[in-house]
VEXVOZA-72892 format. One line per field, with one value per atom (N, C-alpha, C): residue number from 1; chain; atom name; x, y, z. Coordinates in steps of 0.001 Angstrom, whole numbers, padded with zeros to 6 digits. Each point is the difference from the previous one (the first is absolute). Example, Ala and Ser with C-alpha at 12.3 -4.5 7.8 and 13.67 -1.06 7.14 Angstrom:
REM residues 2
num <- 1|1|1|2|2|2
cadena <- A|A|A|A|A|A
atomo <- N|CA|C|N|CA|C
px <- 013190|-000890|000900|-000350|000820|-000770
py <- -005690|001190|001200|001050|001190|001090
pz <- 007800|000000|000000|-000720|000060|000730
//
This chain:
REM residues 274
num <- 1|1|1|2|2|2|3|3|3|4|4|4|5|5|5|6|6|6|7|7|7|8|8|8|9|9|9|10|10|10|11|11|11|12|12|12|13|13|13|14|14|14|15|15|15|16|16|16|17|17|17|18|18|18|19|19|19|20|20|20|21|21|21|22|22|22|23|23|23|24|24|24|25|25|25|26|26|26|27|27|27|28|28|28|29|29|29|30|30|30|31|31|31|32|32|32|33|33|33|34|34|34|35|35|35|36|36|36|37|37|37|38|38|38|39|39|39|40|40|40|41|41|41|42|42|42|43|43|43|44|44|44|45|45|45|46|46|46|47|47|47|48|48|48|49|49|49|50|50|50|51|51|51|52|52|52|53|53|53|54|54|54|55|55|55|56|56|56|57|57|57|58|58|58|59|59|59|60|60|60|61|61|61|62|62|62|63|63|63|64|64|64|65|65|65|66|66|66|67|67|67|68|68|68|69|69|69|70|70|70|71|71|71|72|72|72|73|73|73|74|74|74|75|75|75|76|76|76|77|77|77|78|78|78|79|79|79|80|80|80|81|81|81|82|82|82|83|83|83|84|84|84|85|85|85|86|86|86|87|87|87|88|88|88|89|89|89|90|90|90|91|91|91|92|92|92|93|93|93|94|94|94|95|95|95|96|96|96|97|97|97|98|98|98|99|99|99|100|100|100|101|101|101|102|102|102|103|103|103|104|104|104|105|105|105|106|106|106|107|107|107|108|108|108|109|109|109|110|110|110|111|111|111|112|112|112|113|113|113|114|114|114|115|115|115|116|116|116|117|117|117|118|118|118|119|119|119|120|120|120|121|121|121|122|122|122|123|123|123|124|124|124|125|125|125|126|126|126|127|127|127|128|128|128|129|129|129|130|130|130|131|131|131|132|132|132|133|133|133|134|134|134|135|135|135|136|136|136|137|137|137|138|138|138|139|139|139|140|140|140|141|141|141|142|142|142|143|143|143|144|144|144|145|145|145|146|146|146|147|147|147|148|148|148|149|149|149|150|150|150|151|151|151|152|152|152|153|153|153|154|154|154|155|155|155|156|156|156|157|157|157|158|158|158|159|159|159|160|160|160|161|161|161|162|162|162|163|163|163|164|164|164|165|165|165|166|166|166|167|167|167|168|168|168|169|169|169|170|170|170|171|171|171|172|172|172|173|173|173|174|174|174|175|175|175|176|176|176|177|177|177|178|178|178|179|179|179|180|180|180|181|181|181|182|182|182|183|183|183|184|184|184|185|185|185|186|186|186|187|187|187|188|188|188|189|189|189|190|190|190|191|191|191|192|192|192|193|193|193|194|194|194|195|195|195|196|196|196|197|197|197|198|198|198|199|199|199|200|200|200|201|201|201|202|202|202|203|203|203|204|204|204|205|205|205|206|206|206|207|207|207|208|208|208|209|209|209|210|210|210|211|211|211|212|212|212|213|213|213|214|214|214|215|215|215|216|216|216|217|217|217|218|218|218|219|219|219|220|220|220|221|221|221|222|222|222|223|223|223|224|224|224|225|225|225|226|226|226|227|227|227|228|228|228|229|229|229|230|230|230|231|231|231|232|232|232|233|233|233|234|234|234|235|235|235|236|236|236|237|237|237|238|238|238|239|239|239|240|240|240|241|241|241|242|242|242|243|243|243|244|244|244|245|245|245|246|246|246|247|247|247|248|248|248|249|249|249|250|250|250|251|251|251|252|252|252|253|253|253|254|254|254|255|255|255|256|256|256|257|257|257|258|258|258|259|259|259|260|260|260|261|261|261|262|262|262|263|263|263|264|264|264|265|265|265|266|266|266|267|267|267|268|268|268|269|269|269|270|270|270|271|271|271|272|272|272|273|273|273|274|274|274
cadena <- A|A|A|A|A|A|A|A|A|A|A|A|A|A|A|A|A|A|A|A|A|A|A|A|A|A|A|A|A|A|A|A|A|A|A|A|A|A|A|A|A|A|A|A|A|A|A|A|A|A|A|A|A|A|A|A|A|A|A|A|A|A|A|A|A|A|A|A|A|A|A|A|A|A|A|A|A|A|A|A|A|A|A|A|A|A|A|A|A|A|A|A|A|A|A|A|A|A|A|A|A|A|A|A|A|A|A|A|A|A|A|A|A|A|A|A|A|A|A|A|A|A|A|A|A|A|A|A|A|A|A|A|A|A|A|A|A|A|A|A|A|A|A|A|A|A|A|A|A|A|A|A|A|A|A|A|A|A|A|A|A|A|A|A|A|A|A|A|A|A|A|A|A|A|A|A|A|A|A|A|A|A|A|A|A|A|A|A|A|A|A|A|A|A|A|A|A|A|A|A|A|A|A|A|A|A|A|A|A|A|A|A|A|A|A|A|A|A|A|A|A|A|A|A|A|A|A|A|A|A|A|A|A|A|A|A|A|A|A|A|A|A|A|A|A|A|A|A|A|A|A|A|A|A|A|A|A|A|A|A|A|A|A|A|A|A|A|A|A|A|A|A|A|A|A|A|A|A|A|A|A|A|A|A|A|A|A|A|A|A|A|A|A|A|A|A|A|A|A|A|A|A|A|A|A|A|A|A|A|A|A|A|A|A|A|A|A|A|A|A|A|A|A|A|A|A|A|A|A|A|A|A|A|A|A|A|A|A|A|A|A|A|A|A|A|A|A|A|A|A|A|A|A|A|A|A|A|A|A|A|A|A|A|A|A|A|A|A|A|A|A|A|A|A|A|A|A|A|A|A|A|A|A|A|A|A|A|A|A|A|A|A|A|A|A|A|A|A|A|A|A|A|A|A|A|A|A|A|A|A|A|A|A|A|A|A|A|A|A|A|A|A|A|A|A|A|A|A|A|A|A|A|A|A|A|A|A|A|A|A|A|A|A|A|A|A|A|A|A|A|A|A|A|A|A|A|A|A|A|A|A|A|A|A|A|A|A|A|A|A|A|A|A|A|A|A|A|A|A|A|A|A|A|A|A|A|A|A|A|A|A|A|A|A|A|A|A|A|A|A|A|A|A|A|A|A|A|A|A|A|A|A|A|A|A|A|A|A|A|A|A|A|A|A|A|A|A|A|A|A|A|A|A|A|A|A|A|A|A|A|A|A|A|A|A|A|A|A|A|A|A|A|A|A|A|A|A|A|A|A|A|A|A|A|A|A|A|A|A|A|A|A|A|A|A|A|A|A|A|A|A|A|A|A|A|A|A|A|A|A|A|A|A|A|A|A|A|A|A|A|A|A|A|A|A|A|A|A|A|A|A|A|A|A|A|A|A|A|A|A|A|A|A|A|A|A|A|A|A|A|A|A|A|A|A|A|A|A|A|A|A|A|A|A|A|A|A|A|A|A|A|A|A|A|A|A|A|A|A|A|A|A|A|A|A|A|A|A|A|A|A|A|A|A|A|A|A|A|A|A|A|A|A|A|A|A|A|A|A|A|A|A|A|A|A|A|A|A|A|A|A|A|A|A|A|A|A|A|A|A|A|A|A|A|A|A|A|A|A|A|A|A|A|A|A|A|A|A|A|A|A|A|A|A|A|A|A|A|A|A|A|A|A|A|A|A|A|A|A|A|A|A|A|A|A|A|A|A|A|A|A|A|A|A|A|A|A|A|A|A|A|A|A|A|A|A|A|A|A|A|A|A|A|A|A|A|A|A|A|A|A|A|A|A|A|A|A|A|A|A|A|A|A|A|A|A|A|A|A|A|A|A|A|A|A|A|A|A|A|A|A|A
atomo <- N|CA|C|N|CA|C|N|CA|C|N|CA|C|N|CA|C|N|CA|C|N|CA|C|N|CA|C|N|CA|C|N|CA|C|N|CA|C|N|CA|C|N|CA|C|N|CA|C|N|CA|C|N|CA|C|N|CA|C|N|CA|C|N|CA|C|N|CA|C|N|CA|C|N|CA|C|N|CA|C|N|CA|C|N|CA|C|N|CA|C|N|CA|C|N|CA|C|N|CA|C|N|CA|C|N|CA|C|N|CA|C|N|CA|C|N|CA|C|N|CA|C|N|CA|C|N|CA|C|N|CA|C|N|CA|C|N|CA|C|N|CA|C|N|CA|C|N|CA|C|N|CA|C|N|CA|C|N|CA|C|N|CA|C|N|CA|C|N|CA|C|N|CA|C|N|CA|C|N|CA|C|N|CA|C|N|CA|C|N|CA|C|N|CA|C|N|CA|C|N|CA|C|N|CA|C|N|CA|C|N|CA|C|N|CA|C|N|CA|C|N|CA|C|N|CA|C|N|CA|C|N|CA|C|N|CA|C|N|CA|C|N|CA|C|N|CA|C|N|CA|C|N|CA|C|N|CA|C|N|CA|C|N|CA|C|N|CA|C|N|CA|C|N|CA|C|N|CA|C|N|CA|C|N|CA|C|N|CA|C|N|CA|C|N|CA|C|N|CA|C|N|CA|C|N|CA|C|N|CA|C|N|CA|C|N|CA|C|N|CA|C|N|CA|C|N|CA|C|N|CA|C|N|CA|C|N|CA|C|N|CA|C|N|CA|C|N|CA|C|N|CA|C|N|CA|C|N|CA|C|N|CA|C|N|CA|C|N|CA|C|N|CA|C|N|CA|C|N|CA|C|N|CA|C|N|CA|C|N|CA|C|N|CA|C|N|CA|C|N|CA|C|N|CA|C|N|CA|C|N|CA|C|N|CA|C|N|CA|C|N|CA|C|N|CA|C|N|CA|C|N|CA|C|N|CA|C|N|CA|C|N|CA|C|N|CA|C|N|CA|C|N|CA|C|N|CA|C|N|CA|C|N|CA|C|N|CA|C|N|CA|C|N|CA|C|N|CA|C|N|CA|C|N|CA|C|N|CA|C|N|CA|C|N|CA|C|N|CA|C|N|CA|C|N|CA|C|N|CA|C|N|CA|C|N|CA|C|N|CA|C|N|CA|C|N|CA|C|N|CA|C|N|CA|C|N|CA|C|N|CA|C|N|CA|C|N|CA|C|N|CA|C|N|CA|C|N|CA|C|N|CA|C|N|CA|C|N|CA|C|N|CA|C|N|CA|C|N|CA|C|N|CA|C|N|CA|C|N|CA|C|N|CA|C|N|CA|C|N|CA|C|N|CA|C|N|CA|C|N|CA|C|N|CA|C|N|CA|C|N|CA|C|N|CA|C|N|CA|C|N|CA|C|N|CA|C|N|CA|C|N|CA|C|N|CA|C|N|CA|C|N|CA|C|N|CA|C|N|CA|C|N|CA|C|N|CA|C|N|CA|C|N|CA|C|N|CA|C|N|CA|C|N|CA|C|N|CA|C|N|CA|C|N|CA|C|N|CA|C|N|CA|C|N|CA|C|N|CA|C|N|CA|C|N|CA|C|N|CA|C|N|CA|C|N|CA|C|N|CA|C|N|CA|C|N|CA|C|N|CA|C|N|CA|C|N|CA|C|N|CA|C|N|CA|C|N|CA|C|N|CA|C|N|CA|C|N|CA|C|N|CA|C|N|CA|C|N|CA|C|N|CA|C|N|CA|C|N|CA|C|N|CA|C|N|CA|C|N|CA|C|N|CA|C|N|CA|C|N|CA|C|N|CA|C|N|CA|C|N|CA|C|N|CA|C|N|CA|C|N|CA|C|N|CA|C|N|CA|C|N|CA|C|N|CA|C|N|CA|C|N|CA|C|N|CA|C|N|CA|C|N|CA|C|N|CA|C|N|CA|C|N|CA|C|N|CA|C|N|CA|C|N|CA|C|N|CA|C|N|CA|C|N|CA|C|N|CA|C|N|CA|C|N|CA|C|N|CA|C|N|CA|C|N|CA|C|N|CA|C|N|CA|C|N|CA|C|N|CA|C|N|CA|C|N|CA|C|N|CA|C|N|CA|C|N|CA|C|N|CA|C|N|CA|C|N|CA|C
px <- -012478|000070|-000854|000715|-001055|-000499|-001758|-000803|000115|-000732|000399|-001227|000315|-001019|000389|-001095|000435|000437|-000812|-000419|001346|000465|000970|001389|-000215|001471|000546|001438|000643|-000444|-000449|-000270|001070|000282|000903|-000511|001234|-000287|-000113|-000555|-000432|000955|001501|000986|000565|000209|000045|-000671|-001248|-001192|000851|-000121|000139|001902|001065|001412|000141|001107|000190|000102|000098|000001|001219|000592|001497|-000175|-001304|-000140|-000561|-000162|-000653|001657|001373|000926|000351|000400|000614|001033|-000139|000704|001465|000700|001112|000455|-001056|000675|-000242|-001288|-000282|001324|000909|000922|001012|000300|001573|-000456|-001380|-000200|000156|-000392|000150|001636|000663|001325|001038|-000556|000452|-000590|-000698|-000633|000597|000422|000720|001473|000571|001534|000257|001259|001046|000485|000593|000446|001775|000518|000839|001352|001041|001415|001048|001157|000976|-000376|000055|000142|-001505|-000906|-001716|-000310|-000592|-000770|-002246|000587|-001659|000000|-001529|000046|-000073|-000010|-000227|-000730|-001228|-000793|000542|-000261|000052|-001251|000087|-001413|000198|-000942|000043|-001481|-000414|-001155|-001441|000618|-001395|-000479|000550|-000280|-000039|-000339|-000542|-001249|-001032|-001433|-000010|-000504|-000276|-000178|-001380|-000320|000636|000881|000821|000640|-000584|000499|001043|001313|001456|000633|-000487|000176|-000170|-001054|-000919|000163|-000142|000087|-001327|-000255|-001821|-000484|001585|-000491|-000649|000584|-000602|-001313|-000571|-001168|-001020|000081|-001327|-001210|000942|-001106|000570|-000872|000648|000769|-000478|001303|001226|-000185|001354|000750|-000423|000676|000961|-000850|000709|000831|-000334|000992|001311|-000199|001298|000716|-000455|000307|001406|-000085|001090|001115|000023|001130|000464|-001274|000654|000941|000066|000723|001396|000397|000766|000631|-000352|000488|000968|000084|000321|001003|000721|001309|-001294|-000532|-000269|000652|-000294|000948|-000630|-000072|-000824|000874|-000719|000805|000657|-001159|000363|-000623|000369|-000105|-001644|-000884|-001000|-001095|000339|-000196|-000160|000376|-000131|-001393|-000063|-001609|-001149|-000386|-001240|000621|000920|000391|-000013|000265|-000060|-001604|-000560|-001818|-000473|000773|-000691|000606|000956|000943|-000986|-000410|-000245|-001932|-000434|-001808|000027|000769|000404|001123|-000290|001040|001308|000778|001011|001327|000270|001245|001246|-000961|000832|000475|-000823|000643|001187|000416|000897|001264|000783|001504|000678|-000100|001645|-000245|000515|-000648|001459|-000345|000579|-000182|000789|-000406|001641|000677|001449|-000693|-000725|-000641|-000301|-000152|000106|000575|000604|000929|-000787|000213|-000602|000617|-000838|000833|-000193|000993|-000433|-000865|-000818|-001155|-001339|-000036|-000665|-000058|001466|000409|-000964|-000424|-001212|-000701|-000826|-000916|000283|001499|000048|000256|000237|000423|-001351|-001137|-000625|-000948|-000072|-000701|001010|001570|000387|-000108|-000260|-000312|-001654|-000801|-001302|000484|000898|000521|000494|-000995|001049|000504|-000151|000901|001039|-000124|001011|001682|000155|001516|001149|-000337|001197|-000794|001130|-000196|000997|-000866|001395|-000336|000782|000035|000832|-000351|000879|-000398|000994|000010|000482|-000542|000417|000101|001366|001030|000753|-000717|000573|-000095|-001153|-000712|000597|000658|000680|001060|000402|001503|001145|000814|001019|001558|000807|000019|-000540|-000926|-001020|000600|000183|000590|-000925|000640|-001124|-000983|000291|-000783|-001850|000750|-001060|-001539|000947|-000757|-001109|000782|-000763|-001025|000827|-001619|-000860|000348|-000855|-000757|-000218|-000619|-000778|000680|-000663|-000019|001487|000501|-000089|-000387|-000032|-000838|-001957|-000493|000107|001187|-000088|000575|000766|000444|-000985|-001504|-000573|-001125|000059|-000917|000006|-001336|000152|000445|-000139|000121|001084|000787|000672|001462|000207|001142|001326|-000860|001075|-000285|001352|-000478|000729|000033|000062|000379|001048|000189|000681|-000483|000330|000213|001091|000042|000501|-000896|000513|000755|000936|000898|000652|-000230|000708|-001042|000839|-000928|-000816|-001133|-000683|000501|000469|000060|002070|000253|001644|000623|000847|000605|001187|000316|000726|001261|000098|001382|001111|000957|001370|000500|-000613|000967|-001031|-000877|-000990|000993|000830|000452|001258|000305|001731|-000729|001128|-000368|-000218|-000676|-000583|-001001|-000614|-000781|-001561|-000210|-001322|-001032|000272|-001073|000029|-001197|000252|-001169|000623|-001238|000066|-001487|-000061|-000698|001053|-000694|-000229|-001510|-000244|000520|000828|000137|-000837|-000016|-000079|000525|001226|001010|000267|-000217|000338|-000173|000479|-000133|001302|-000056|001006|-000017|000618|000350|000745|-000363|001121|-000085|001076|000102|001127|-000516|000717|000435|001475|000688|-000073|000422|-000634|001625|-000035|000686|-000031|-000853|-000928|000522|001501|000155|-000809|-000105|-000874|000312|-000604|000180|-000897|-000157|-000600|-000241|-000991|-000262|-000934|000002|-000447|-000941|-000865|-000812|-000715|001002|-000755|-000733|-000081|-000880|000462|-000261|001211|-000056|001222|000236|-000300|-000973|000270|-001560|-000733|-001293|-000848|000018|-001171|000434|001538|000162|000051|000611|-000291|-001838|-000352|-001844|-000189|000107|000163|000717|000928|000469|-000266|-000880|-000263|-001689|-000473|-001200|000078|001295|000085|000265|000930|000506|-001512|-000411|-001590|-000816|-000206|-000572|000316|001700|000845|-000308|000082|000021|-001478|-000703|-001355|-000871|001177|000342|-000923|000102|-000695|000765|000031|000682|-000229|-000089|-000278|001024|-000285|000848|-000388|001355|-000360|001017|-000167|000620|-000239|000973|-000082|-000621|-000525|-000930|001061|000312|000919|001179|-000218|000793|-000604|-000846|-000978|-001707|000137|-001615|-001144|000936|-000986|-000362|-001507|-000491|-001334|-000877|-001399|-000424|-001078|-000264|-001377|-000599|-002160|-000267|000598|-000626|-001474|-000298|-001670|000125|000131|-000250|-001147|-000287|-000905|-000369
py <- -053183|001976|000635|001001|000429|000814|000463|000466|001436|000408|001850|000621|000962|000608|001044|001194|001512|000516|-000340|000291|-000807|-001344|-000248|000907|000590|000377|001061|000391|000573|001688|000229|002092|000705|001360|000439|000586|-000272|000609|001382|000331|001547|001119|-001219|001157|000197|-000666|-000245|001194|-000158|000925|001837|-000238|001632|-000541|000021|000645|000671|-000058|000857|001807|000528|000831|000928|000752|000910|000108|000727|000788|-000878|-001631|-000576|-000736|-000032|-000593|000624|-000435|000496|001101|000574|001561|000506|-001621|000094|-000537|-001111|-000100|001073|000607|001735|000394|000567|000804|-000602|-001178|-000772|-000051|000206|-000340|001826|000957|001317|-000053|-000221|000098|-000559|-001197|-000786|000833|000926|000677|001715|000474|001059|000016|-001443|000449|-000685|000424|-000305|-001456|-000855|-000592|000681|-000602|000998|-000542|000716|-000718|000400|000183|000500|001197|000815|001231|001025|-000271|000195|-000442|000600|-000113|000339|001250|000719|000670|-000053|001297|001272|001189|001315|000442|001082|000332|001443|000916|001157|000786|000989|000480|001915|-000135|001304|000738|001310|000426|-000576|-000477|-000439|-001084|-000856|-001019|-000477|001152|-000196|-000036|-000266|-000078|-001601|-000058|-001420|-001249|000117|-000877|-000396|000999|000076|-001731|-000603|-001026|000055|000729|000197|-000146|000377|000169|-001100|-000476|-001657|-000478|-001415|-001359|-000463|-000371|-000395|-000863|-000805|-001005|000933|001515|000154|000918|-000040|000875|-001026|-001111|-001262|000058|000608|000406|000195|000848|000770|-001017|-001485|-000779|-000251|000081|-000347|001158|000908|001334|000075|000262|-000136|-001083|-000980|-000871|-000191|000202|-000196|001406|000901|001553|000139|000007|-000465|-000563|-001332|-001050|000653|000694|000755|000746|000921|001091|-000544|-000797|-000687|-000718|-000630|-000143|001025|001261|001142|000647|000590|001053|001138|000959|001421|000853|000496|001312|000937|000749|001865|000277|001001|000715|001315|000566|001412|000251|000658|000590|000200|000697|-000032|-000730|-001112|-001616|-000259|000528|-001180|000539|001506|-000009|-000548|-000009|-000994|-001543|-000490|-001420|000103|000797|-000567|-000044|000884|-000015|-001910|000177|-001435|-001131|-000033|-001028|000289|001100|000545|-001047|000117|-000196|-001812|-000700|-001213|-000734|000833|-000408|-000992|000768|-000789|001209|000467|000087|-001091|-000381|-001288|-001118|000111|-001041|000679|001421|000010|000414|-001513|-000083|000010|000341|000410|001722|001160|000885|000939|000204|001018|001519|000748|001777|000169|-000363|000701|000309|-000267|000460|001374|000886|001480|000185|001270|000326|001127|-000165|000017|001422|000834|001297|000101|001000|-000332|000900|000553|000562|-000722|-001139|-001461|-000994|000411|-001380|-000589|000423|-000087|-000745|000517|-000644|-001763|000132|-000942|-000816|000161|-000707|-000365|000731|-000109|-001201|-000160|-001150|-000773|-000655|-001133|-000325|000769|-000095|-001080|000238|-000892|-001159|-000316|-001139|-000984|-000508|-000723|-001375|-000691|-001055|000130|001541|000121|-000460|-000737|-000463|000068|000660|000206|001331|001196|001340|000759|000344|001022|001679|000731|001354|001019|000833|001129|001527|000633|001115|000824|001463|000696|001546|-000221|001031|001060|000231|001363|001263|000153|001170|000244|-000765|000289|000903|000857|000717|-000866|000451|-001157|000919|-001032|-001578|-000143|-001824|-000176|-001424|000242|-000845|-000984|-001280|-001147|000591|000694|-000009|001125|000807|000685|-001200|-000597|-001508|-000546|-000264|-000487|000608|001545|000779|000531|000207|000443|-000474|-001766|-000817|-000878|-000269|000197|-001772|-000383|-001338|-000906|000411|-000609|-000373|-000173|-000247|-001868|000101|-001323|-001030|000451|-000662|-000768|000791|-001213|-000575|-000121|-000438|-001983|-000378|-000859|-001525|-000051|-000853|-000095|001049|000393|-000895|-000490|-001123|000505|000554|000516|001406|001146|001030|000182|000666|000444|001522|000750|001316|001034|000764|000777|001807|000420|001632|001086|000610|000806|001565|000133|001143|001083|-000568|001370|001225|001028|001398|000438|000176|000966|000164|001651|000804|000293|000049|-000375|001072|000053|000776|000293|001581|000796|-000588|-000504|-001078|000994|-000269|000714|-000259|-001128|000403|000648|000384|000605|001332|000748|001331|-000724|-001326|-000105|-000232|000605|000583|-001203|000108|-001419|-001211|000484|-001033|000413|-001088|-000307|-000038|-001044|-001145|-000154|-000832|-000454|-000797|-001263|-000600|-000718|-000187|000337|-001625|-000894|-001549|000133|000108|-000649|-000978|-000484|-001085|000022|-001475|000209|000725|000029|001121|001386|000271|000822|000758|000800|-000111|000336|-000613|000079|001044|000929|000913|-000226|-000452|000331|001106|000242|001258|-000301|000283|-000079|000766|-000045|001285|-000408|000849|000076|-001083|-001106|-000813|-001282|-000293|-000876|-000121|000392|000118|000401|-000838|-000085|000841|000527|000370|-000535|-000477|-000595|000813|000127|000400|-000327|-000812|-000372|000300|-000026|000990|-001241|-000011|-001273|000161|-000887|000595|-000911|-000433|-000406|-001159|-000322|-001521|-000848|-001385|-001057|000357|001092|000279|-001207|-000563|-000736|-001568|-000474|-001123|000598|000859|000174|-000118|001098|-000724|-001360|-000908|-001681|-000308|000231|-000492|000056|001867|000356|-001243|000042|-000560|-001408|-001181|-000938|-000455|001602|-000131|000115|000781|000593|-001371|-000809|-001304|-001163|000349|-001014|000037|001151|000379|-000356|-000249|-000447|-001137|-000622|-001359|-000847|000788|-000148|-000225|-001029|-000057|000334|001000|000448|000905|-000823|000042|001261|000688|001401|000074|000487|-000185|001654|000440|001128|-000409|000541|000016|000081|-001142|-000609|-000447|-000962|-001085|-001062|000023|-001150|000532|-000234|000096|-000912|-001183|-001332|-000131|-000654|-000606|000228|000828|000163|-001198|-000625|-000840|000417|-000781|000023|001665|001074|001330|000494|000349|000716|001474|000651|001467|000549|001601|000418|001060
pz <- 001621|-000563|001332|000679|001075|-000415|000276|-000124|-000121|-001260|-000099|000500|000887|001128|-000224|-000309|000566|001194|000818|001237|000787|-000618|001310|-000945|-000601|-000681|001587|-000222|001078|-000436|001235|000037|000640|-001113|000771|001388|001160|001237|000000|001190|000597|-000398|000361|000273|-001411|-000740|-001591|-000753|000093|-000087|000355|001116|000390|000904|-000980|000217|001098|000709|001495|-001060|001080|-000546|000452|-000586|000692|001406|000345|001455|000868|-000576|000808|000569|-000476|000884|000905|000657|001593|-000397|000299|000219|000221|000244|-000185|-001497|-000464|-001296|-000636|-000377|-000573|000275|000931|-000055|-000626|000113|-000787|-001687|000115|-002064|-000225|000967|-000524|-000145|000667|000272|-001250|-000349|-001472|-001193|000141|-001121|-000279|001098|000044|000516|-000037|000629|-001169|-000852|-001319|001031|-000980|000363|000170|001346|000486|-000749|-000005|-000444|000963|000009|000815|-000356|-000767|-000292|-000395|000050|-001000|001341|001018|000774|000113|-000602|-000250|-001080|-000121|-000719|000096|-000859|000407|-000934|000819|-000555|000200|-001302|000240|-000073|001027|000437|-000322|-001166|-000308|-000038|000203|000032|-000010|-001486|-000779|000246|000541|000612|001930|000222|001299|000518|-001123|000142|000846|001166|000937|-001199|-000896|-000747|-001293|000259|-001654|-000317|-001034|-000572|000006|-000022|-000874|001696|000796|001036|001350|-000183|000470|-000779|000691|-001440|000292|-001041|-000307|001475|000532|001182|001196|000135|001541|-000646|-001494|000062|-000255|000369|-000210|001156|001005|001333|000866|000874|001369|000674|000385|000519|-000570|-001212|-000834|000432|-000150|000030|000947|001158|001231|000190|-000674|000213|-000618|-001128|-000719|-000470|000273|-000729|001058|001544|000981|-000515|-000839|-000605|-000778|-001178|-001094|000332|000724|000347|000872|000656|000678|-001388|-001130|-001206|-000631|000239|-001004|000590|-000769|000394|-000564|000726|-000284|-000372|-001303|-000616|-000076|000941|-000711|-000701|-000881|-001061|000427|000102|001115|001514|000414|001470|000024|-001309|000146|000106|-000139|-000007|001315|000898|001063|000744|000350|000738|-000816|-000894|-000416|000071|000135|-000139|001712|000605|001714|000190|-000653|000147|-000296|-001163|-000449|001019|000400|000554|001603|000826|000802|000133|-001256|-000364|000016|-000274|-000156|001257|000886|000708|-000247|-000733|-000758|-000026|001437|000453|000350|000725|000739|-000944|-001251|-001029|-001059|-000079|-000908|000468|-000355|000352|-000270|-001645|-000589|-000733|000033|-000712|-000146|-001460|-000986|000074|000968|-000513|-000113|-001104|-000245|-001308|-000666|-001754|000340|000896|000500|000703|000143|001449|001002|001451|000882|000673|-000448|000614|001580|000733|001168|000603|-000837|000854|000031|-001378|000663|000906|000302|000384|001011|001053|000820|-000254|-001265|-000640|-000339|-000869|-000107|001553|000517|001600|000550|-000105|000663|-000893|-001215|-000767|000303|000074|000054|001662|000788|001428|-000248|-001007|000055|-000533|-000746|-000686|001071|001121|000977|-000248|-001017|-000161|-001603|-000152|-001195|000162|-000979|000517|-001350|-000554|-000549|-001148|000386|-000702|-000949|-001000|-000728|000231|000289|-000055|-000575|-000617|-000862|000779|000735|000753|-001374|000300|-000985|001210|000279|000985|-001084|-001206|-000499|000224|000342|000776|001379|000843|001162|-000406|001295|-000156|-000791|-000672|-000426|000941|000454|-000538|001715|-000663|000915|001198|001115|001025|000056|000704|000186|001093|000775|001226|-000763|-001025|-000335|-000893|-000839|-000350|000720|000954|001253|000918|000047|000262|-000813|-001224|-000372|-000860|000057|-001080|001408|001175|001339|-000444|-000386|000242|001452|000423|001903|000185|-000820|-000214|-000477|-000712|-000669|000994|000977|001016|000544|-000035|001118|-000878|-001334|-000485|000175|000494|000332|-001040|-000781|-000961|-001293|000032|-001372|000130|-000696|-000063|-001061|-001321|-001009|-000536|-000017|-000691|-001146|-001180|-001363|000120|000447|000003|-001014|-000358|-000921|000077|000424|000373|-001063|-000708|-000634|000377|000066|000383|-000684|-001171|-001049|000343|000026|000176|-001471|000474|-000850|-000909|000174|-000494|-000937|-000953|-000364|001015|000549|000278|-001078|000118|-000668|-000699|-001297|-000479|000050|000308|000015|-001291|-000697|-001235|-001811|001020|-001432|-000620|000813|-000887|-000724|000092|-000773|-001357|-000937|-001335|-001167|-000743|-000893|000455|001107|000723|-000994|-000655|-001295|000515|001013|-000057|002003|000861|000797|000308|000980|000635|001127|000634|001352|000155|000258|000872|001314|000314|001758|000622|000915|000859|001350|000561|001519|000755|-000343|001040|-000675|-000786|-000552|-001310|-000712|-001525|-000796|-000990|-000851|-001348|000134|-001211|-001019|-001624|-000664|-001075|-000238|-000813|-001194|-001197|-001031|-000772|-000382|-000596|-001626|-000669|-001651|-000295|-000825|-000040|001009|000856|000427|001654|000412|001191|000988|001568|000603|001456|000557|001305|001156|001160|000769|001153|000872|001298|000632|001494|000153|001822|000105|001089|000685|001357|001120|000685|001016|001630|000507|001605|000651|-000346|-000217|-000434|001206|-000543|000761|000766|-000200|000953|-000349|-001057|-000123|000432|000358|000350|001761|000054|001826|000663|-000838|000079|000261|-000989|000076|001219|000338|001237|001143|-000114|001527|000217|-001534|000367|000605|-000371|000113|001521|000233|001299|001353|-000209|000398|000480|-001667|000519|000474|-000389|001030|001553|000229|001714|000357|-000836|000489|-000274|-000325|-000376|-000986|-000802|-001596|-001200|-000445|-001287|-001335|000142|-001542|-000975|-001358|-001152|-000489|000034|-000388|-001638|-000696|-001313|-000962|-000526|-000493|-002259|-000279|-001128|-000961|-000945|-001082|000307|002251|000047|-000835|000168|000180|-000374|-001469|-000478|000216|000159|-000159|-001360|000108|-001494|000434|-001148|000211|-001190|-000182|-001198|000090|-000757|-000611|000232|-000194|000525|-000899|000315|-000113|000348|-001360|-000086|000215|000623|000783|-001013
//
C-alpha cells in the first residue's frame, strides 16, 4: 500500500481556486458571448427580437429596457449595450417617444448601433417630417426602416411630387446604409366630402370606411338595400413614390428594396412590450 500522507495529497492549483472571470477573457471572446446571449437563434423567417419603446421605459437604467448583463459594471455596460441594441428591431409606439429615446441613444453613443427601426406604429405628419429625417440621419448604420406618412392634411388630390417635397423624401437618397424601406402613405381626405346620396329618399343609416387611398361610404335603405360612394385621392400615388425612390437610389448606384406596407409585413418574434 502507498503511504497516506496529508501533505502529499494533491492541492488545487491557483487557477482552480480563482477561475477566470468574464472580464479577464479577451475582448473578442466577450463580444462573441454577448452576441450569443442577445441574438435569438435565426431561422429563415424570424431574425430579430423587437422591442416596443414607450415613454415609461426610457430611463437609462430601467431593467425592462436594459438587460441585466449590461448593468454589471461600467465596462460591461459599454461593451454589451451596443450589441444588445444591434440585436433588436426598435419599435417606438408614439412620435412623442422619439425625443427622450434620442437622448438615451445619444448619452450612450448608440445611434450607430441601431440597425432596424419600425416607425410605422404611428403616422408621421408632414409638419414633423424634418424631425424624423434628422433622427434617421444620426442612425448611420440603419439598414431596415418602416415608416408611415400621414398626408391627409395636405390639399387633395395629393400628387407624387407633393408627397416627396412635403415629407422631404429626397433626404432618404443620401442615407449611407439603408437597404430596405417599408413605406405606407395615408392619402384619404380628413373631412368627408358632401355625399351625393345623402338626399335620396329612405337612406336611414350610413357608414364610412377609411382606406389607404380614399373613403368608402355605405348607405343603407329601408329593406336592406345598399348604395356606395367612394372618394379617392390620386390613383397610384403611393406606388409612384415607391418607384421614384427606387429610381433615385438606382441612379446613385444603390440597390435599396422599397415595398409598400401590406405587400410584405415580414415576421416578428419574441417581442417585448413597453
